[in-house]
TIFI-765141 format. One record per residue: residue number from 1; residue in three letters; chain; x, y, z of N, C-alpha, C in turn. Coordinates in steps of 0.02 Angstrom, whole numbers, plus 50000, padded with zeros to 5 digits. Atoms other than C-alpha are relative to their C-alpha. Layout:
BEGIN
     n   res   chain   n_east   n_north    n_up   ca_east   ca_north   ca_up   c_east   c_north    c_up
   NUM   ALA       A        X         Y       Z         X          Y       Z        X         Y       Z
...
# end
This chain:
BEGIN
     n   res   chain   n_east   n_north    n_up   ca_east   ca_north   ca_up   c_east   c_north    c_up
     1   MET       A    49983     49968   50063     55063      51230   58066    50023     49945   49952
     2   GLN       A    49982     50049   50051     55084      51132   57904    50070     50014   49974
     3   PRO       A    49931     49992   50021     55258      51104   57830    50010     50053   49945
     4   ASN       A    49991     49953   50056     55231      51211   57672    49956     50062   50007
     5   GLN       A    50044     49943   49990     55121      51346   57748    50039     50066   49996
     6   LEU       A    49969     49934   50004     55161      51527   57706    49998     50034   50067
     7   THR       A    49997     49962   49938     55215      51636   57851    50026     50070   49987
     8   THR       A    49972     49933   50004     55258      51817   57881    50074     49996   50018
     9   SER       A    49929     50000   49983     55437      51870   57914    50012     49984   50074
    10   MET       A    49994     50017   49928     55402      51843   58100    49974     49930   50016
    11   GLY       A    50021     50069   49989     55336      51666   58075    49927     49988   50011
    12   HIS       A    50072     50009   49991     55149      51696   58091    49970     49972   49936
    13   PRO       A    50030     50030   50060     55044      51589   57972    49959     50051   49961
    14   VAL       A    50038     49957   50045     54964      51676   57822    49948     49958   49966
    15   ASP       A    50052     50040   50031     54796      51612   57764    49985     50022   49928
    16   ASP       A    50015     49974   50067     54774      51724   57610    50057     50046   49979
    17   ASN       A    49942     49962   50023     54927      51788   57516    49985     50044   49940
    18   GLN       A    50016     49966   50063     54836      51862   57366    49953     50059   50008
    19   SER       A    50046     49945   49989     54720      51991   57445    50031     50053   50044
    20   SER       A    49976     49945   49959     54753      52161   57521    49941     50037   50030
    21   MET       A    50051     49959   49969     54654      52272   57639    49998     50067   49963
    22   THR       A    50007     49938   50036     54586      52420   57542    49947     50044   50031
    23   ALA       A    50051     49953   49978     54483      52575   57579    49945     50000   49948
    24   GLY       A    50054     50007   50049     54327      52523   57485    50017     49947   49948
    25   GLU       A    49991     50054   50048     54306      52402   57341    50058     50013   49952
    26   ASN       A    49946     49983   50046     54424      52492   57222    50047     50053   50028
    27   GLY       A    49960     49949   49967     54512      52602   57348    50073     49981   50007
    28   PRO       A    49929     50013   49991     54696      52615   57392    50012     49950   50057
    29   ILE       A    49981     50046   49946     54785      52487   57502    50013     50041   50062
    30   ILE       A    49991     49961   49939     54778      52546   57681    50063     49979   50037
    31   ILE       A    49936     50011   49968     54932      52560   57788    49997     49948   50057
    32   GLN       A    50007     50051   49947     54864      52439   57921    50009     49930   49973
    33   ASP       A    49992     50067   50029     54887      52294   57799    50072     49976   50009
    34   PHE       A    49932     50020   49984     55042      52224   57883    50025     49945   49953
    35   ARG       A    49978     50056   50043     55046      52065   57777    50023     50025   49932
    36   PHE       A    49981     49973   50065     55052      52165   57615    50069     50034   50004
    37   PHE       A    49937     49963   49995     55193      52279   57674    50058     49953   50018
    38   ASP       A    49949     50050   49985     55288      52130   57745    50021     49963   49936
    39   LYS       A    49987     50036   50063     55272      52038   57579    50037     50044   49950
    40   ILE       A    49970     49957   50050     55316      52187   57470    50070     50023   50022
    41   GLY       A    49934     49981   49975     55462      52236   57583    50051     49946   49987
    42   LYS       A    49955     50055   50014     55539      52064   57566    50014     49995   49925
    43   PHE       A    49991     50002   50072     55511      52068   57378    50047     50055   49976
    44   ASP       A    49958     49944   50020     55593      52239   57362    50074     49989   50018
    45   ARG       A    49931     50011   49977     55748      52181   57456    50031     49935   49973
    46   GLU       A    49976     50063   50027     55765      52017   57362    50058     50012   49952
    47   ARG       A    49941     49993   50043     55933      51997   57276    49991     49956   49939
    48   ILE       A    50008     50036   50062     55912      51947   57094    50068     50002   49964
    49   PRO       A    49932     50000   50029     56081      51892   57021    50005     50033   49932
    50   GLU       A    49997     49969   50067     56038      51950   56844    49998     50076   50004
    51   ARG       A    50007     49928   49993     56004      52125   56911    50056     50033   50041
    52   VAL       A    49945     49973   49960     56162      52145   57014    50047     50038   49954
    53   VAL       A    49955     49959   50040     56272      52284   56949    50069     49969   50003
    54   HIS       A    49934     50030   50003     56439      52218   56892    50055     50052   49994
    55   ALA       A    49950     49947   50004     56531      52382   56910    50058     49984   50047
    56   LYS       A    49940     50010   49959     56707      52373   56975    50039     50065   50002
    57   GLY       A    49958     49941   49995     56818      52511   57037    50064     49990   49960
    58   SER       A    49938     50005   50037     56969      52549   56932    50038     50065   50006
    59   GLY       A    49959     49941   49996     57111      52671   56927    50038     50009   49935
    60   VAL       A    49962     49985   50060     57214      52754   56793    50074     49994   50016
    61   HIS       A    49928     50008   49991     57396      52708   56776    50035     50031   49940
    62   GLY       A    49962     49969   50055     57524      52801   56673    50009     50074   50012
    63   TYR       A    49990     49928   49994     57550      52984   56638    49965     50035   49942
    64   LEU       A    50033     49959   50050     57471      53126   56538    50051     50044   49966
    65   GLU       A    49954     49957   50037     57571      53211   56402    49960     50045   49953
    66   ILE       A    50035     49952   50042     57500      53370   56324    50045     50016   49940
    67   THR       A    49959     49991   50061     57559      53385   56143    49980     50063   49961
    68   HIS       A    50022     49939   50036     57461      53540   56086    49981     50053   50051
    69   ASP       A    50020     49944   49956     57413      53710   56156    49927     49990   50021
    70   VAL       A    50067     50010   49974     57259      53688   56267    49975     50060   50040
    71   THR       A    50019     49941   49961     57248      53864   56341    49931     50026   49982
    72   LYS       A    50067     49977   50018     57087      53901   56245    49945     49962   50037
    73   TYR       A    50049     50040   49963     56999      53765   56347    49996     50019   50074
    74   HIS       A    49997     49981   49930     57042      53847   56513    49944     50046   50018
# end
């Protein structure tokens, strides 16, 4: 195996990374195409720092003081 050769997630060499097995010339990708699903699965799980949600949990501190009649909202 060459030093910069592409491999699957299990380490098997990949000779063609740009083609997929399809049902016919313009047909859908077939489920037996392990290399495609291995490639797309890794891509889907890739962590992109710009896309990471920066949400943080927070709590409310203090107290609530009702200053007007709110019975009509009940």
